Every structure is written in C-alpha cells, then in structure tokens.
C-alpha positions in Angstrom: -27.5 -6.0 -2.6 -26.3 -3.0 -0.7 -26.5 0.3 -2.5 -23.4 2.4 -2.2 -23.8 6.0 -1.3 -21.4 8.8 -2.3 -20.1 9.0 1.3 -19.3 5.3 1.3 -17.3 5.6 -1.9 -15.6 8.8 -0.7 -14.7 7.3 2.7 -13.4 4.1 1.1 -11.2 6.2 -1.3 -9.9 8.3 1.6 -9.0 5.2 3.7 -7.2 3.7 0.7 -5.1 6.9 0.4 -4.4 6.8 4.1 -3.0 3.3 3.8 -0.9 4.4 0.8 0.4 7.4 2.8 1.2 5.3 5.9 3.2 2.8 3.9 4.9 5.5 1.8 5.8 7.7 4.8 7.4 5.0 7.0 11.0 5.8 7.6 10.7 9.1 5.9 13.6 11.0 4.3 13.4 14.6 3.3 13.6 15.3 -0.5 13.8 18.5 -2.4 12.2 18.7 -5.8 11.6 21.5 -8.3 8.2 21.7 -9.9 6.7 24.3 -12.2 4.3 26.6 -10.4 1.4 25.3 -12.5 2.2 21.6 -11.6 2.4 22.5 -7.9 -0.9 24.4 -8.0 -2.6 21.5 -9.9 -1.1 19.0 -7.4 -2.5 21.0 -4.5 -6.0 21.1 -6.2 -6.0 17.4 -6.7 -4.9 16.8 -3.1 -7.7 19.0 -1.9 -10.2 17.0 -4.0 -8.9 13.8 -2.4 -9.0 15.4 1.1 -5.3 14.8 1.8 -2.2 17.0 2.1 -0.4 17.6 -1.3 2.9 16.1 0.0 1.1 12.9 1.0 -0.4 12.8 -2.5 3.1 13.3 -4.1 4.5 10.5 -1.9 1.6 8.2 -2.8 2.0 8.8 -6.5 5.8 8.2 -6.4 5.3 5.1 -4.3 2.8 3.7 -6.8 5.2 4.5 -9.6 8.3 2.8 -8.1 6.2 -0.3 -7.1 4.8 -0.6 -10.6 1.2 0.1 -9.4 0.7 3.4 -11.2 -1.4 2.8 -14.2 -2.2 5.1 -17.0 -5.8 6.0 -17.6 -7.0 5.0 -21.0 -10.1 5.8 -23.1 -12.4 8.8 -23.0 
C-alpha cells in the first residue's frame, strides 16, 4: 500500500480545483456581486490556502451549488 505524503494530497486537491475552475469558467460571463468586506477578506484567505485565485474559488463554489454538489459539513 502506498503511503500518501502531504504533497500528494495537496497536489491532488489543487488539480481537483483546477478541473472545477476550468469547467466553471468555460464561456465566462462577467458578474458583479456585493459582499461584505469581512466575507471578501475571508474568501481571499481561503483561496490563498487552496492556492487558487479568489474569483476562481467563488466560481467553483457557485458551480458546485447550482449543480447540487455543494455539501454542508457536519459534525465536530
């Protein structure tokens, strides 16, 4: 059995988000949206943690939501 290293997991996660971004961003249309300063700052932080631009993360989250693939985290 192959032992996963952190870099393997991180690269797999990054590639998954790249796939989301590519499918989300095809035939792009510009959109304006108002967010609170705090939400925008938190979004940028999360995007940095994922290693992707914040607008890509927003598009990915919205895409998951409209396709029914956004799942709420439970527990903890």
